[in-house]
C-alpha positions in Angstrom: 25.7 -6.8 29.0 23.6 -6.7 25.9 26.2 -4.4 24.3 29.3 -6.3 24.9 27.6 -9.4 23.1 26.6 -7.2 20.4 30.3 -6.0 20.2 31.4 -9.7 20.2 29.2 -11.0 17.8 30.4 -8.2 15.2 34.0 -8.6 16.1 33.0 -12.9 15.2 31.4 -11.8 11.7 34.4 -9.3 11.3 36.6 -11.8 11.0 34.5 -14.2 9.3 34.0 -11.7 6.4 37.5 -11.8 5.7 37.8 -15.0 4.6 34.8 -15.0 2.7 35.5 -12.2 0.8 38.4 -13.9 0.0 36.9 -16.8 -1.2 35.7 -14.6 -4.1 38.8 -13.3 -5.4 40.6 -16.9 -5.2 40.2 -20.8 -5.4 42.9 -21.0 -2.9 40.7 -20.7 0.2 37.7 -22.8 -0.2 36.1 -23.0 3.2 32.4 -25.0 3.4 29.6 -24.1 5.9 31.2 -26.2 8.5 34.3 -24.3 8.3 32.6 -21.0 9.0 30.0 -22.2 11.9 33.4 -23.6 14.1 35.4 -20.9 12.9 32.8 -19.0 14.4 32.4 -20.9 17.6 35.6 -20.6 18.2 36.6 -17.3 18.1 32.9 -16.2 20.2 34.4 -18.8 23.1 37.9 -17.1 22.7 36.3 -13.4 22.7 34.0 -14.2 25.8 37.0 -16.0 27.7 39.5 -13.1 26.6 36.7 -11.0 28.1 36.2 -12.5 31.3 39.6 -12.9 32.0 40.2 -8.5 31.2 37.2 -8.1 33.4 37.7 -10.4 36.4 41.3 -11.4 36.6 44.2 -9.7 38.1 47.8 -9.5 36.9 50.0 -12.5 36.1 46.5 -14.7 35.9 45.2 -12.1 33.7 48.6 -12.8 31.4 48.8 -16.4 31.9 45.3 -17.2 30.8 45.7 -14.9 28.0 48.6 -16.7 26.7 47.6 -20.4 27.2 44.3 -19.2 25.1 46.4 -17.7 22.5 48.4 -21.2 22.6 45.2 -23.1 22.3 43.4 -21.2 19.9 46.3 -21.4 17.0 47.3 -24.8 17.8 43.2 -25.9 17.1 43.3 -23.6 14.6 46.4 -25.2 12.9 44.9 -28.8 13.5 42.0 -28.1 11.6 43.6 -26.2 8.9 46.3 -28.6 7.9 46.7 -31.5 10.4 49.7 -30.8 12.2 49.1 -33.6 15.0 47.0 -36.4 12.0 43.9 -36.1 14.3 41.3 -38.2 13.1 39.2 -34.4 12.5 42.9 -32.7 11.1 42.3 -30.5 7.8 43.9 -31.5 4.4 
């Protein structure tokens, strides 16, 4: 269990390192501390749920859960980034 948690945390940190490095080279990416925290939480929950689905569900249930979670993750990410639904917490 501990090794799985460490692997997930390392994956999340590696994914968050991409925009951090990009911010050093361009002004087009401007993330605040809150952006990193929110995306870190989103990625952690997403990866833990995918891990749960892969280890405990079978067949169509596994595929359906992964597809639904992927879609929800992408919609939430897009809303936070550019505000596709014009909610009060949307980006831009």
